[in-house]
mmCIF file of the N, C-alpha and C atoms, coordinates in Angstrom:
data_MODEL
# 
_entry.id   MODEL 
# 
loop_
_atom_site.group_PDB 
_atom_site.id 
_atom_site.type_symbol 
_atom_site.label_atom_id 
_atom_site.label_alt_id 
_atom_site.label_comp_id 
_atom_site.label_asym_id 
_atom_site.label_entity_id 
_atom_site.label_seq_id 
_atom_site.pdbx_PDB_ins_code 
_atom_site.Cartn_x 
_atom_site.Cartn_y 
_atom_site.Cartn_z 
_atom_site.occupancy 
_atom_site.B_iso_or_equiv 
_atom_site.pdbx_formal_charge 
_atom_site.auth_seq_id 
_atom_site.auth_comp_id 
_atom_site.auth_asym_id 
_atom_site.auth_atom_id 
_atom_site.pdbx_PDB_model_num 
ATOM 1   N N  . MET A 1 1  ? 87.965 245.964 -35.113 1.00 0.00 ? 1  MET A N  1 
ATOM 2   C CA . MET A 1 1  ? 86.862 246.417 -34.297 1.00 0.00 ? 1  MET A CA 1 
ATOM 3   C C  . MET A 1 1  ? 85.554 245.829 -34.821 1.00 0.00 ? 1  MET A C  1 
ATOM 4   N N  . THR A 1 2  ? 84.650 245.602 -33.923 1.00 0.00 ? 2  THR A N  1 
ATOM 5   C CA . THR A 1 2  ? 83.324 245.144 -34.320 1.00 0.00 ? 2  THR A CA 1 
ATOM 6   C C  . THR A 1 2  ? 82.296 246.219 -34.000 1.00 0.00 ? 2  THR A C  1 
ATOM 7   N N  . TRP A 1 3  ? 81.302 246.301 -34.833 1.00 0.00 ? 3  TRP A N  1 
ATOM 8   C CA . TRP A 1 3  ? 80.229 247.267 -34.697 1.00 0.00 ? 3  TRP A CA 1 
ATOM 9   C C  . TRP A 1 3  ? 78.937 246.508 -34.441 1.00 0.00 ? 3  TRP A C  1 
ATOM 10  N N  . THR A 1 4  ? 78.139 246.994 -33.504 1.00 0.00 ? 4  THR A N  1 
ATOM 11  C CA . THR A 1 4  ? 76.865 246.355 -33.182 1.00 0.00 ? 4  THR A CA 1 
ATOM 12  C C  . THR A 1 4  ? 75.809 247.426 -32.929 1.00 0.00 ? 4  THR A C  1 
ATOM 13  N N  . TRP A 1 5  ? 74.559 247.001 -33.032 1.00 0.00 ? 5  TRP A N  1 
ATOM 14  C CA . TRP A 1 5  ? 73.432 247.858 -32.678 1.00 0.00 ? 5  TRP A CA 1 
ATOM 15  C C  . TRP A 1 5  ? 72.802 247.328 -31.404 1.00 0.00 ? 5  TRP A C  1 
ATOM 16  N N  . ARG A 1 6  ? 72.510 248.219 -30.480 1.00 0.00 ? 6  ARG A N  1 
ATOM 17  C CA . ARG A 1 6  ? 71.709 247.863 -29.316 1.00 0.00 ? 6  ARG A CA 1 
ATOM 18  C C  . ARG A 1 6  ? 70.273 248.244 -29.662 1.00 0.00 ? 6  ARG A C  1 
ATOM 19  N N  . LEU A 1 7  ? 69.388 247.265 -29.648 1.00 0.00 ? 7  LEU A N  1 
ATOM 20  C CA . LEU A 1 7  ? 67.985 247.458 -30.011 1.00 0.00 ? 7  LEU A CA 1 
ATOM 21  C C  . LEU A 1 7  ? 67.184 247.704 -28.742 1.00 0.00 ? 7  LEU A C  1 
ATOM 22  N N  . GLU A 1 8  ? 66.399 248.793 -28.719 1.00 0.00 ? 8  GLU A N  1 
ATOM 23  C CA . GLU A 1 8  ? 65.736 249.210 -27.486 1.00 0.00 ? 8  GLU A CA 1 
ATOM 24  C C  . GLU A 1 8  ? 64.286 249.607 -27.723 1.00 0.00 ? 8  GLU A C  1 
ATOM 25  N N  . ASP A 1 9  ? 63.491 249.594 -26.625 1.00 0.00 ? 9  ASP A N  1 
ATOM 26  C CA . ASP A 1 9  ? 62.158 250.181 -26.661 1.00 0.00 ? 9  ASP A CA 1 
ATOM 27  C C  . ASP A 1 9  ? 62.296 251.663 -26.313 1.00 0.00 ? 9  ASP A C  1 
ATOM 28  N N  . THR A 1 10 ? 61.181 252.381 -26.197 1.00 0.00 ? 10 THR A N  1 
ATOM 29  C CA . THR A 1 10 ? 61.256 253.825 -25.928 1.00 0.00 ? 10 THR A CA 1 
ATOM 30  C C  . THR A 1 10 ? 61.851 254.161 -24.568 1.00 0.00 ? 10 THR A C  1 
ATOM 31  N N  . GLU A 1 11 ? 61.840 253.200 -23.650 1.00 0.00 ? 11 GLU A N  1 
ATOM 32  C CA . GLU A 1 11 ? 62.407 253.418 -22.312 1.00 0.00 ? 11 GLU A CA 1 
ATOM 33  C C  . GLU A 1 11 ? 63.890 253.053 -22.241 1.00 0.00 ? 11 GLU A C  1 
ATOM 34  N N  . GLY A 1 12 ? 64.448 252.547 -23.337 1.00 0.00 ? 12 GLY A N  1 
ATOM 35  C CA . GLY A 1 12 ? 65.853 252.155 -23.354 1.00 0.00 ? 12 GLY A CA 1 
ATOM 36  C C  . GLY A 1 12 ? 66.099 250.720 -22.934 1.00 0.00 ? 12 GLY A C  1 
ATOM 37  N N  . ASN A 1 13 ? 65.016 249.947 -22.786 1.00 0.00 ? 13 ASN A N  1 
ATOM 38  C CA . ASN A 1 13 ? 65.154 248.533 -22.430 1.00 0.00 ? 13 ASN A CA 1 
ATOM 39  C C  . ASN A 1 13 ? 65.485 247.713 -23.672 1.00 0.00 ? 13 ASN A C  1 
ATOM 40  N N  . PRO A 1 14 ? 66.302 246.684 -23.529 1.00 0.00 ? 14 PRO A N  1 
ATOM 41  C CA . PRO A 1 14 ? 66.642 245.839 -24.675 1.00 0.00 ? 14 PRO A CA 1 
ATOM 42  C C  . PRO A 1 14 ? 65.406 245.167 -25.262 1.00 0.00 ? 14 PRO A C  1 
ATOM 43  N N  . VAL A 1 15 ? 65.403 245.037 -26.584 1.00 0.00 ? 15 VAL A N  1 
ATOM 44  C CA . VAL A 1 15 ? 64.331 244.347 -27.301 1.00 0.00 ? 15 VAL A CA 1 
ATOM 45  C C  . VAL A 1 15 ? 64.951 243.191 -28.071 1.00 0.00 ? 15 VAL A C  1 
ATOM 46  N N  . ASP A 1 16 ? 64.345 242.025 -27.947 1.00 0.00 ? 16 ASP A N  1 
ATOM 47  C CA . ASP A 1 16 ? 64.792 240.855 -28.707 1.00 0.00 ? 16 ASP A CA 1 
ATOM 48  C C  . ASP A 1 16 ? 64.065 240.853 -30.044 1.00 0.00 ? 16 ASP A C  1 
ATOM 49  N N  . ALA A 1 17 ? 64.785 241.123 -31.123 1.00 0.00 ? 17 ALA A N  1 
ATOM 50  C CA . ALA A 1 17 ? 64.191 241.164 -32.455 1.00 0.00 ? 17 ALA A CA 1 
ATOM 51  C C  . ALA A 1 17 ? 64.284 239.817 -33.159 1.00 0.00 ? 17 ALA A C  1 
ATOM 52  N N  . GLY A 1 18 ? 64.649 238.790 -32.420 1.00 0.00 ? 18 GLY A N  1 
ATOM 53  C CA . GLY A 1 18 ? 64.691 237.443 -32.983 1.00 0.00 ? 18 GLY A CA 1 
ATOM 54  C C  . GLY A 1 18 ? 65.656 237.321 -34.138 1.00 0.00 ? 18 GLY A C  1 
ATOM 55  N N  . GLU A 1 19 ? 65.189 236.723 -35.204 1.00 0.00 ? 19 GLU A N  1 
ATOM 56  C CA . GLU A 1 19 ? 66.040 236.466 -36.370 1.00 0.00 ? 19 GLU A CA 1 
ATOM 57  C C  . GLU A 1 19 ? 66.465 237.737 -37.100 1.00 0.00 ? 19 GLU A C  1 
ATOM 58  N N  . LEU A 1 20 ? 65.762 238.840 -36.857 1.00 0.00 ? 20 LEU A N  1 
ATOM 59  C CA . LEU A 1 20 ? 66.131 240.101 -37.520 1.00 0.00 ? 20 LEU A CA 1 
ATOM 60  C C  . LEU A 1 20 ? 67.397 240.709 -36.940 1.00 0.00 ? 20 LEU A C  1 
ATOM 61  N N  . ALA A 1 21 ? 67.695 240.391 -35.700 1.00 0.00 ? 21 ALA A N  1 
ATOM 62  C CA . ALA A 1 21 ? 68.873 240.973 -35.050 1.00 0.00 ? 21 ALA A CA 1 
ATOM 63  C C  . ALA A 1 21 ? 70.140 240.381 -35.643 1.00 0.00 ? 21 ALA A C  1 
ATOM 64  N N  . ARG A 1 22 ? 71.048 241.238 -35.988 1.00 0.00 ? 22 ARG A N  1 
ATOM 65  C CA . ARG A 1 22 ? 72.350 240.796 -36.488 1.00 0.00 ? 22 ARG A CA 1 
ATOM 66  C C  . ARG A 1 22 ? 73.374 241.243 -35.470 1.00 0.00 ? 22 ARG A C  1 
ATOM 67  N N  . SER A 1 23 ? 74.228 240.344 -35.050 1.00 0.00 ? 23 SER A N  1 
ATOM 68  C CA . SER A 1 23 ? 75.082 240.648 -33.913 1.00 0.00 ? 23 SER A CA 1 
ATOM 69  C C  . SER A 1 23 ? 76.268 241.565 -34.206 1.00 0.00 ? 23 SER A C  1 
ATOM 70  N N  . GLU A 1 24 ? 77.010 241.338 -35.293 1.00 0.00 ? 24 GLU A N  1 
ATOM 71  C CA . GLU A 1 24 ? 78.229 242.113 -35.510 1.00 0.00 ? 24 GLU A CA 1 
ATOM 72  C C  . GLU A 1 24 ? 78.409 242.505 -36.965 1.00 0.00 ? 24 GLU A C  1 
ATOM 73  N N  . PHE A 1 25 ? 79.091 243.632 -37.154 1.00 0.00 ? 25 PHE A N  1 
ATOM 74  C CA . PHE A 1 25 ? 79.406 244.135 -38.490 1.00 0.00 ? 25 PHE A CA 1 
ATOM 75  C C  . PHE A 1 25 ? 80.886 244.495 -38.533 1.00 0.00 ? 25 PHE A C  1 
ATOM 76  N N  . PRO A 1 26 ? 81.547 244.341 -39.683 1.00 0.00 ? 26 PRO A N  1 
ATOM 77  C CA . PRO A 1 26 ? 82.977 244.628 -39.764 1.00 0.00 ? 26 PRO A CA 1 
ATOM 78  C C  . PRO A 1 26 ? 83.308 246.117 -39.814 1.00 0.00 ? 26 PRO A C  1 
ATOM 79  N N  . SER A 1 27 ? 82.319 246.972 -40.160 1.00 0.00 ? 27 SER A N  1 
ATOM 80  C CA . SER A 1 27 ? 82.592 248.402 -40.256 1.00 0.00 ? 27 SER A CA 1 
ATOM 81  C C  . SER A 1 27 ? 81.350 249.204 -39.883 1.00 0.00 ? 27 SER A C  1 
ATOM 82  N N  . GLN A 1 28 ? 81.551 250.478 -39.604 1.00 0.00 ? 28 GLN A N  1 
ATOM 83  C CA . GLN A 1 28 ? 80.440 251.363 -39.288 1.00 0.00 ? 28 GLN A CA 1 
ATOM 84  C C  . GLN A 1 28 ? 79.506 251.479 -40.483 1.00 0.00 ? 28 GLN A C  1 
ATOM 85  N N  . SER A 1 29 ? 80.058 251.594 -41.678 1.00 0.00 ? 29 SER A N  1 
ATOM 86  C CA . SER A 1 29 ? 79.205 251.738 -42.858 1.00 0.00 ? 29 SER A CA 1 
ATOM 87  C C  . SER A 1 29 ? 78.354 250.492 -43.103 1.00 0.00 ? 29 SER A C  1 
ATOM 88  N N  . ASP A 1 30 ? 78.889 249.303 -42.822 1.00 0.00 ? 30 ASP A N  1 
ATOM 89  C CA . ASP A 1 30 ? 78.089 248.083 -42.956 1.00 0.00 ? 30 ASP A CA 1 
ATOM 90  C C  . ASP A 1 30 ? 76.937 248.084 -41.957 1.00 0.00 ? 30 ASP A C  1 
ATOM 91  N N  . ALA A 1 31 ? 77.217 248.498 -40.727 1.00 0.00 ? 31 ALA A N  1 
ATOM 92  C CA . ALA A 1 31 ? 76.180 248.558 -39.697 1.00 0.00 ? 31 ALA A CA 1 
ATOM 93  C C  . ALA A 1 31 ? 75.105 249.572 -40.078 1.00 0.00 ? 31 ALA A C  1 
ATOM 94  N N  . GLU A 1 32 ? 75.518 250.727 -40.568 1.00 0.00 ? 32 GLU A N  1 
ATOM 95  C CA . GLU A 1 32 ? 74.555 251.764 -40.937 1.00 0.00 ? 32 GLU A CA 1 
ATOM 96  C C  . GLU A 1 32 ? 73.753 251.376 -42.171 1.00 0.00 ? 32 GLU A C  1 
ATOM 97  N N  . SER A 1 33 ? 74.364 250.708 -43.111 1.00 0.00 ? 33 SER A N  1 
ATOM 98  C CA . SER A 1 33 ? 73.627 250.232 -44.288 1.00 0.00 ? 33 SER A CA 1 
ATOM 99  C C  . SER A 1 33 ? 72.567 249.225 -43.883 1.00 0.00 ? 33 SER A C  1 
ATOM 100 N N  . TRP A 1 34 ? 72.940 248.316 -42.989 1.00 0.00 ? 34 TRP A N  1 
ATOM 101 C CA . TRP A 1 34 ? 72.002 247.297 -42.519 1.00 0.00 ? 34 TRP A CA 1 
ATOM 102 C C  . TRP A 1 34 ? 70.800 247.930 -41.841 1.00 0.00 ? 34 TRP A C  1 
ATOM 103 N N  . ILE A 1 35 ? 71.030 248.880 -40.944 1.00 0.00 ? 35 ILE A N  1 
ATOM 104 C CA . ILE A 1 35 ? 69.906 249.497 -40.221 1.00 0.00 ? 35 ILE A CA 1 
ATOM 105 C C  . ILE A 1 35 ? 69.020 250.271 -41.197 1.00 0.00 ? 35 ILE A C  1 
ATOM 106 N N  . GLY A 1 36 ? 69.622 250.858 -42.226 1.00 0.00 ? 36 GLY A N  1 
ATOM 107 C CA . GLY A 1 36 ? 68.849 251.571 -43.241 1.00 0.00 ? 36 GLY A CA 1 
ATOM 108 C C  . GLY A 1 36 ? 67.941 250.659 -44.044 1.00 0.00 ? 36 GLY A C  1 
ATOM 109 N N  . GLU A 1 37 ? 68.336 249.414 -44.196 1.00 0.00 ? 37 GLU A N  1 
ATOM 110 C CA . GLU A 1 37 ? 67.544 248.444 -44.955 1.00 0.00 ? 37 GLU A CA 1 
ATOM 111 C C  . GLU A 1 37 ? 66.478 247.757 -44.105 1.00 0.00 ? 37 GLU A C  1 
ATOM 112 N N  . ILE A 1 38 ? 66.728 247.587 -42.822 1.00 0.00 ? 38 ILE A N  1 
ATOM 113 C CA . ILE A 1 38 ? 65.883 246.713 -41.985 1.00 0.00 ? 38 ILE A CA 1 
ATOM 114 C C  . ILE A 1 38 ? 65.053 247.455 -40.935 1.00 0.00 ? 38 ILE A C  1 
ATOM 115 N N  . TRP A 1 39 ? 65.185 248.773 -40.827 1.00 0.00 ? 39 TRP A N  1 
ATOM 116 C CA . TRP A 1 39 ? 64.567 249.495 -39.710 1.00 0.00 ? 39 TRP A CA 1 
ATOM 117 C C  . TRP A 1 39 ? 63.052 249.313 -39.641 1.00 0.00 ? 39 TRP A C  1 
ATOM 118 N N  . ARG A 1 40 ? 62.367 249.252 -40.773 1.00 0.00 ? 40 ARG A N  1 
ATOM 119 C CA . ARG A 1 40 ? 60.903 249.089 -40.744 1.00 0.00 ? 40 ARG A CA 1 
ATOM 120 C C  . ARG A 1 40 ? 60.520 247.744 -40.133 1.00 0.00 ? 40 ARG A C  1 
ATOM 121 N N  . ASP A 1 41 ? 61.265 246.714 -40.476 1.00 0.00 ? 41 ASP A N  1 
ATOM 122 C CA . ASP A 1 41 ? 61.003 245.383 -39.919 1.00 0.00 ? 41 ASP A CA 1 
ATOM 123 C C  . ASP A 1 41 ? 61.274 245.363 -38.416 1.00 0.00 ? 41 ASP A C  1 
ATOM 124 N N  . LEU A 1 42 ? 62.314 246.068 -37.987 1.00 0.00 ? 42 LEU A N  1 
ATOM 125 C CA . LEU A 1 42 ? 62.620 246.136 -36.562 1.00 0.00 ? 42 LEU A CA 1 
ATOM 126 C C  . LEU A 1 42 ? 61.497 246.823 -35.791 1.00 0.00 ? 42 LEU A C  1 
ATOM 127 N N  . VAL A 1 43 ? 60.955 247.897 -36.344 1.00 0.00 ? 43 VAL A N  1 
ATOM 128 C CA . VAL A 1 43 ? 59.840 248.594 -35.694 1.00 0.00 ? 43 VAL A CA 1 
ATOM 129 C C  . VAL A 1 43 ? 58.667 247.640 -35.504 1.00 0.00 ? 43 VAL A C  1 
ATOM 130 N N  . GLN A 1 44 ? 58.407 246.805 -36.480 1.00 0.00 ? 44 GLN A N  1 
ATOM 131 C CA . GLN A 1 44 ? 57.288 245.852 -36.387 1.00 0.00 ? 44 GLN A CA 1 
ATOM 132 C C  . GLN A 1 44 ? 57.510 244.811 -35.296 1.00 0.00 ? 44 GLN A C  1 
ATOM 133 N N  . THR A 1 45 ? 58.749 244.580 -34.887 1.00 0.00 ? 45 THR A N  1 
ATOM 134 C CA . THR A 1 45 ? 59.024 243.618 -33.814 1.00 0.00 ? 45 THR A CA 1 
ATOM 135 C C  . THR A 1 45 ? 59.096 244.285 -32.445 1.00 0.00 ? 45 THR A C  1 
ATOM 136 N N  . GLY A 1 46 ? 58.872 245.621 -32.392 1.00 0.00 ? 46 GLY A N  1 
ATOM 137 C CA . GLY A 1 46 ? 58.862 246.312 -31.109 1.00 0.00 ? 46 GLY A CA 1 
ATOM 138 C C  . GLY A 1 46 ? 60.089 247.143 -30.811 1.00 0.00 ? 46 GLY A C  1 
ATOM 139 N N  . VAL A 1 47 ? 61.010 247.265 -31.757 1.00 0.00 ? 47 VAL A N  1 
ATOM 140 C CA . VAL A 1 47 ? 62.193 248.107 -31.560 1.00 0.00 ? 47 VAL A CA 1 
ATOM 141 C C  . VAL A 1 47 ? 61.796 249.552 -31.852 1.00 0.00 ? 47 VAL A C  1 
ATOM 142 N N  . ASP A 1 48 ? 62.044 250.451 -30.919 1.00 0.00 ? 48 ASP A N  1 
ATOM 143 C CA . ASP A 1 48 ? 61.712 251.863 -31.085 1.00 0.00 ? 48 ASP A CA 1 
ATOM 144 C C  . ASP A 1 48 ? 62.926 252.725 -31.381 1.00 0.00 ? 48 ASP A C  1 
ATOM 145 N N  . GLN A 1 49 ? 64.085 252.307 -30.859 1.00 0.00 ? 49 GLN A N  1 
ATOM 146 C CA . GLN A 1 49 ? 65.294 253.103 -31.026 1.00 0.00 ? 49 GLN A CA 1 
ATOM 147 C C  . GLN A 1 49 ? 66.507 252.185 -31.015 1.00 0.00 ? 49 GLN A C  1 
ATOM 148 N N  . VAL A 1 50 ? 67.613 252.705 -31.552 1.00 0.00 ? 50 VAL A N  1 
ATOM 149 C CA . VAL A 1 50 ? 68.850 251.927 -31.616 1.00 0.00 ? 50 VAL A CA 1 
ATOM 150 C C  . VAL A 1 50 ? 70.029 252.798 -31.195 1.00 0.00 ? 50 VAL A C  1 
ATOM 151 N N  . THR A 1 51 ? 71.062 252.135 -30.699 1.00 0.00 ? 51 THR A N  1 
ATOM 152 C CA . THR A 1 51 ? 72.313 252.804 -30.353 1.00 0.00 ? 51 THR A CA 1 
ATOM 153 C C  . THR A 1 51 ? 73.443 252.028 -31.026 1.00 0.00 ? 51 THR A C  1 
ATOM 154 N N  . LEU A 1 52 ? 74.328 252.755 -31.715 1.00 0.00 ? 52 LEU A N  1 
ATOM 155 C CA . LEU A 1 52 ? 75.461 252.125 -32.391 1.00 0.00 ? 52 LEU A CA 1 
ATOM 156 C C  . LEU A 1 52 ? 76.636 252.013 -31.421 1.00 0.00 ? 52 LEU A C  1 
ATOM 157 N N  . LEU A 1 53 ? 77.232 250.831 -31.389 1.00 0.00 ? 53 LEU A N  1 
ATOM 158 C CA . LEU A 1 53 ? 78.375 250.559 -30.519 1.00 0.00 ? 53 LEU A CA 1 
ATOM 159 C C  . LEU A 1 53 ? 79.579 250.108 -31.345 1.00 0.00 ? 53 LEU A C  1 
ATOM 160 N N  . GLU A 1 54 ? 80.746 250.594 -30.973 1.00 0.00 ? 54 GLU A N  1 
ATOM 161 C CA . GLU A 1 54 ? 82.005 250.110 -31.551 1.00 0.00 ? 54 GLU A CA 1 
ATOM 162 C C  . GLU A 1 54 ? 82.767 249.433 -30.431 1.00 0.00 ? 54 GLU A C  1 
ATOM 163 N N  . ALA A 1 55 ? 82.937 248.116 -30.542 1.00 0.00 ? 55 ALA A N  1 
ATOM 164 C CA . ALA A 1 55 ? 83.622 247.335 -29.511 1.00 0.00 ? 55 ALA A CA 1 
ATOM 165 C C  . ALA A 1 55 ? 83.055 247.625 -28.121 1.00 0.00 ? 55 ALA A C  1 
ATOM 166 N N  . GLY A 1 56 ? 81.725 247.769 -28.031 1.00 0.00 ? 56 GLY A N  1 
ATOM 167 C CA . GLY A 1 56 ? 81.066 248.008 -26.760 1.00 0.00 ? 56 GLY A CA 1 
ATOM 168 C C  . GLY A 1 56 ? 80.967 249.458 -26.327 1.00 0.00 ? 56 GLY A C  1 
ATOM 169 N N  . ARG A 1 57 ? 81.613 250.367 -27.053 1.00 0.00 ? 57 ARG A N  1 
ATOM 170 C CA . ARG A 1 57 ? 81.586 251.806 -26.715 1.00 0.00 ? 57 ARG A CA 1 
ATOM 171 C C  . ARG A 1 57 ? 80.495 252.487 -27.532 1.00 0.00 ? 57 ARG A C  1 
ATOM 172 N N  . GLU A 1 58 ? 79.644 253.284 -26.866 1.00 0.00 ? 58 GLU A N  1 
ATOM 173 C CA . GLU A 1 58 ? 78.583 253.992 -27.575 1.00 0.00 ? 58 GLU A CA 1 
ATOM 174 C C  . GLU A 1 58 ? 79.174 255.020 -28.526 1.00 0.00 ? 58 GLU A C  1 
ATOM 175 N N  . VAL A 1 59 ? 78.778 254.934 -29.793 1.00 0.00 ? 59 VAL A N  1 
ATOM 176 C CA . VAL A 1 59 ? 79.228 255.890 -30.795 1.00 0.00 ? 59 VAL A CA 1 
ATOM 177 C C  . VAL A 1 59 ? 78.169 256.980 -30.959 1.00 0.00 ? 59 VAL A C  1 
ATOM 178 N N  . TYR A 1 60 ? 76.924 256.573 -31.133 1.00 0.00 ? 60 TYR A N  1 
ATOM 179 C CA . TYR A 1 60 ? 75.808 257.518 -31.132 1.00 0.00 ? 60 TYR A CA 1 
ATOM 180 C C  . TYR A 1 60 ? 74.513 256.797 -30.843 1.00 0.00 ? 60 TYR A C  1 
ATOM 181 N N  . GLY A 1 61 ? 73.540 257.594 -30.450 1.00 0.00 ? 61 GLY A N  1 
ATOM 182 C CA . GLY A 1 61 ? 72.242 257.058 -30.100 1.00 0.00 ? 61 GLY A CA 1 
ATOM 183 C C  . GLY A 1 61 ? 71.879 257.456 -28.698 1.00 0.00 ? 61 GLY A C  1 
ATOM 184 N N  . PRO A 1 62 ? 70.692 257.156 -28.280 1.00 0.00 ? 62 PRO A N  1 
ATOM 185 C CA . PRO A 1 62 ? 69.723 256.392 -29.057 1.00 0.00 ? 62 PRO A CA 1 
ATOM 186 C C  . PRO A 1 62 ? 69.136 257.207 -30.211 1.00 0.00 ? 62 PRO A C  1 
ATOM 187 N N  . MET A 1 63 ? 68.867 256.497 -31.309 1.00 0.00 ? 63 MET A N  1 
ATOM 188 C CA . MET A 1 63 ? 68.301 257.078 -32.514 1.00 0.00 ? 63 MET A CA 1 
ATOM 189 C C  . MET A 1 63 ? 66.945 256.419 -32.736 1.00 0.00 ? 63 MET A C  1 
ATOM 190 N N  . SER A 1 64 ? 65.911 257.236 -32.806 1.00 0.00 ? 64 SER A N  1 
ATOM 191 C CA . SER A 1 64 ? 64.563 256.724 -33.008 1.00 0.00 ? 64 SER A CA 1 
ATOM 192 C C  . SER A 1 64 ? 64.425 256.102 -34.405 1.00 0.00 ? 64 SER A C  1 
ATOM 193 N N  . LEU A 1 65 ? 63.650 255.027 -34.480 1.00 0.00 ? 65 LEU A N  1 
ATOM 194 C CA . LEU A 1 65 ? 63.351 254.412 -35.770 1.00 0.00 ? 65 LEU A CA 1 
ATOM 195 C C  . LEU A 1 65 ? 62.004 254.860 -36.307 1.00 0.00 ? 65 LEU A C  1 
ATOM 196 N N  . HIS A 1 66 ? 61.341 255.745 -35.567 1.00 0.00 ? 66 HIS A N  1 
ATOM 197 C CA . HIS A 1 66 ? 60.028 256.240 -35.983 1.00 0.00 ? 66 HIS A CA 1 
ATOM 198 C C  . HIS A 1 66 ? 60.179 257.536 -36.756 1.00 0.00 ? 66 HIS A C  1 
ATOM 199 N N  . PRO A 1 67 ? 59.411 257.692 -37.838 1.00 0.00 ? 67 PRO A N  1 
ATOM 200 C CA . PRO A 1 67 ? 59.465 258.944 -38.601 1.00 0.00 ? 67 PRO A CA 1 
ATOM 201 C C  . PRO A 1 67 ? 59.078 260.136 -37.732 1.00 0.00 ? 67 PRO A C  1 
ATOM 202 N N  . GLN A 1 68 ? 59.745 261.244 -37.932 1.00 0.00 ? 68 GLN A N  1 
ATOM 203 C CA . GLN A 1 68 ? 59.418 262.450 -37.172 1.00 0.00 ? 68 GLN A CA 1 
ATOM 204 C C  . GLN A 1 68 ? 58.186 263.108 -37.786 1.00 0.00 ? 68 GLN A C  1 
ATOM 205 N N  . GLU A 1 69 ? 57.354 263.627 -36.932 1.00 0.00 ? 69 GLU A N  1 
ATOM 206 C CA . GLU A 1 69 ? 56.121 264.260 -37.405 1.00 0.00 ? 69 GLU A CA 1 
ATOM 207 C C  . GLU A 1 69 ? 56.323 265.736 -37.601 1.00 0.00 ? 69 GLU A C  1 
# 
């Protein structure tokens, strides 16, 4: 199975994060580790929320990348 993140704005529209976007991960933990390391950089490129997909199936999300107040 492959794991991917769908990168979105606040309206759920896709966001192109350029070189920061990584297309596939071999496991859920690899995908989650990556988002934990790179989320601040993604926010700077216009990504507001992400959804985790396993082989195209939504696992969870959308999850905001902005700190809760």
